[in-house]
Each structure stands twice: as C-alpha cells, then as structure tokens.
C-alpha positions as CSV (number, residue, x, y, z in Angstrom):
1,X,14.7,-3.9,9.0
2,X,15.8,-2.6,5.5
3,X,14.3,-1.5,2.3
4,X,14.2,-4.4,-0.1
5,X,14.6,-4.1,-3.9
6,X,11.1,-5.1,-5.4
7,X,11.3,-8.1,-7.8
8,X,9.3,-7.7,-11.2
9,X,7.0,-10.7,-10.5
10,X,6.4,-10.9,-6.7
11,X,3.7,-8.9,-5.4
12,X,4.9,-9.8,-1.8
13,X,8.1,-8.0,-2.4
14,X,6.3,-4.9,-3.4
15,X,4.0,-5.2,-0.4
16,X,7.0,-5.6,1.9
17,X,8.8,-2.7,0.3
18,X,6.0,-0.4,1.0
19,X,5.7,-1.8,4.6
20,X,9.3,-1.1,5.1
21,X,9.0,2.3,3.6
22,X,6.3,3.2,6.0
23,X,8.3,2.0,9.0
24,X,11.5,3.7,8.0
25,X,9.8,6.8,6.5
26,X,11.3,9.4,9.1
27,X,14.9,7.7,8.8
28,X,14.7,8.0,4.9
29,X,13.8,11.6,5.2
30,X,16.8,12.2,7.4
31,X,19.1,10.5,5.1
32,X,17.7,12.3,2.1
33,X,18.3,15.6,3.8
34,X,21.8,14.5,4.9
35,X,22.6,13.5,1.3
36,X,21.2,16.8,0.0
37,X,23.4,18.8,2.3
38,X,26.6,16.5,2.2
39,X,26.4,14.6,-1.1
40,X,29.4,14.5,-3.5
41,X,27.5,14.3,-6.7
42,X,25.5,17.3,-7.8
43,X,22.6,15.5,-9.6
44,X,22.5,13.2,-6.5
45,X,22.3,16.2,-4.1
46,X,19.6,17.9,-6.2
47,X,17.5,14.8,-6.2
48,X,17.9,14.2,-2.5
49,X,16.8,17.8,-1.9
50,X,13.7,17.4,-4.0
51,X,12.6,14.0,-2.7
52,X,11.7,15.0,1.0
53,X,9.4,17.7,-0.3
54,X,7.6,15.2,-2.6
55,X,7.5,12.4,0.0
56,X,5.8,14.8,2.6
57,X,3.1,15.9,0.2
58,X,-0.6,14.7,0.7
59,X,-0.7,12.8,-2.5
60,X,2.4,10.6,-1.8
61,X,1.2,9.7,1.6
62,X,-2.3,9.0,0.4
63,X,-1.1,6.8,-2.5
64,X,1.4,5.0,-0.2
65,X,-1.5,4.1,2.2
66,X,-3.9,3.2,-0.6
67,X,-1.2,1.0,-2.3
68,X,-0.4,-0.8,1.0
69,X,-4.1,-1.5,1.4
70,X,-4.5,-2.7,-2.1
71,X,-1.3,-4.9,-2.2
72,X,-2.3,-6.3,1.4
73,X,-5.4,-7.6,0.1
74,X,-3.5,-9.1,-3.1
75,X,-0.8,-10.5,-0.9
76,X,-3.4,-12.3,1.4
77,X,-5.4,-13.5,-1.6
78,X,-2.2,-14.9,-3.2
79,X,-1.2,-16.6,-0.1
80,X,-4.5,-18.3,0.2
81,X,-4.5,-19.2,-3.5
82,X,-1.2,-20.8,-3.2
83,X,-2.3,-23.5,-0.5
84,X,-2.9,-26.9,-2.1
85,X,-6.0,-27.5,-0.2
86,X,-7.8,-24.3,-1.3
87,X,-10.7,-24.8,-3.7
88,X,-12.0,-22.1,-6.2
89,X,-15.2,-22.0,-4.3
90,X,-13.5,-21.2,-1.2
91,X,-11.4,-18.7,-2.9
92,X,-14.3,-16.8,-4.2
93,X,-15.6,-16.2,-0.7
94,X,-12.5,-14.2,0.0
95,X,-13.7,-11.5,-2.3
96,X,-16.5,-10.6,0.1
97,X,-16.1,-7.6,2.4
98,X,-17.8,-7.4,5.7
99,X,-17.9,-4.2,7.3
100,X,-16.7,-4.1,11.1
101,X,-19.3,-4.5,13.6
102,X,-21.7,-6.1,11.1
103,X,-22.6,-9.8,10.8
104,X,-21.8,-12.0,7.8
105,X,-25.4,-13.0,7.7
106,X,-27.4,-10.3,6.0
107,X,-27.2,-7.6,3.4
108,X,-24.1,-6.0,4.8
109,X,-21.8,-8.1,2.7
110,X,-20.5,-6.6,-0.5
111,X,-17.6,-7.6,-2.8
112,X,-14.3,-5.9,-2.3
113,X,-14.6,-4.0,-5.6
114,X,-17.7,-2.4,-4.4
115,X,-16.3,-1.5,-0.9
116,X,-13.1,0.1,-2.4
117,X,-14.8,1.8,-5.2
118,X,-17.9,3.3,-3.6
119,X,-17.3,3.1,0.2
120,X,-13.7,4.1,0.0
121,X,-12.6,5.7,-3.1
122,X,-15.6,7.8,-3.8
123,X,-15.8,8.9,-0.2
124,X,-12.3,10.3,-0.6
125,X,-13.0,12.1,-3.8
126,X,-16.2,13.6,-2.2
127,X,-14.1,14.7,0.8
128,X,-11.7,16.4,-1.5
129,X,-14.5,18.4,-3.2
C-alpha cells in the first residue's frame, strides 16, 4: 500500500488517497518526524516538524473522516452510474438513506442530504457547543 497522487478529475483517486492516508497515518507521522530531525533541507525540515502537529489536531482528523465518508458515497454513486444497465430512476433510489435497524418501508427513509445535514453535521455542531 502506498499513497497515490490524486488525479484532477478522478474522485476515486481522491477517495483512495484518503483511505491510504488513514491506513498509513502512524507511519506518515513517523516519517515526518524523521525528516524533521534528519532532513537535509531547512524548509523541508521546518515543514516536516509542523505537519505532525497539524495532522494530530481534532479538526484535521474530523475533516479526514468526514471527507472519507462523503467521497465514499460519491465513489459508490459514480460506480453505479457508470454501469450501462443502470437507469436514471434506479439511480435516484440511491439517494435514499435508511437508518440502520430500520426498515425501508415507512417514514424512516430520508434523502442523503437531509441525513448528512441534519442528522450528522448539525449533531456534530451541537456537540461542539
């Protein structure tokens, strides 16, 4: 496993980069600390010293997980929409979120936008207050 260079137009490469970053996180921190202590270039060393502190902040980790979740949904949706046999009506049903432990038959269905805006994002903001 290695970190990939994200391509400008491929959401899947951004998603893959985030997945790899999460899996390699402790090793990346170790490498940055090593470069900060043993680097040959002063600007490189200064940046390597600052990055582990930034990467260990709550904000960085929170956004990393949030982006993984968002890009995961986009990745799944793009994979489904690329299939030749996928109709637009079937694709529209992919925008429905069903809470775990609830049935798809009833009022428990909501669109993903509502779930992530109200159920997740607003809840996190409320917890911060």
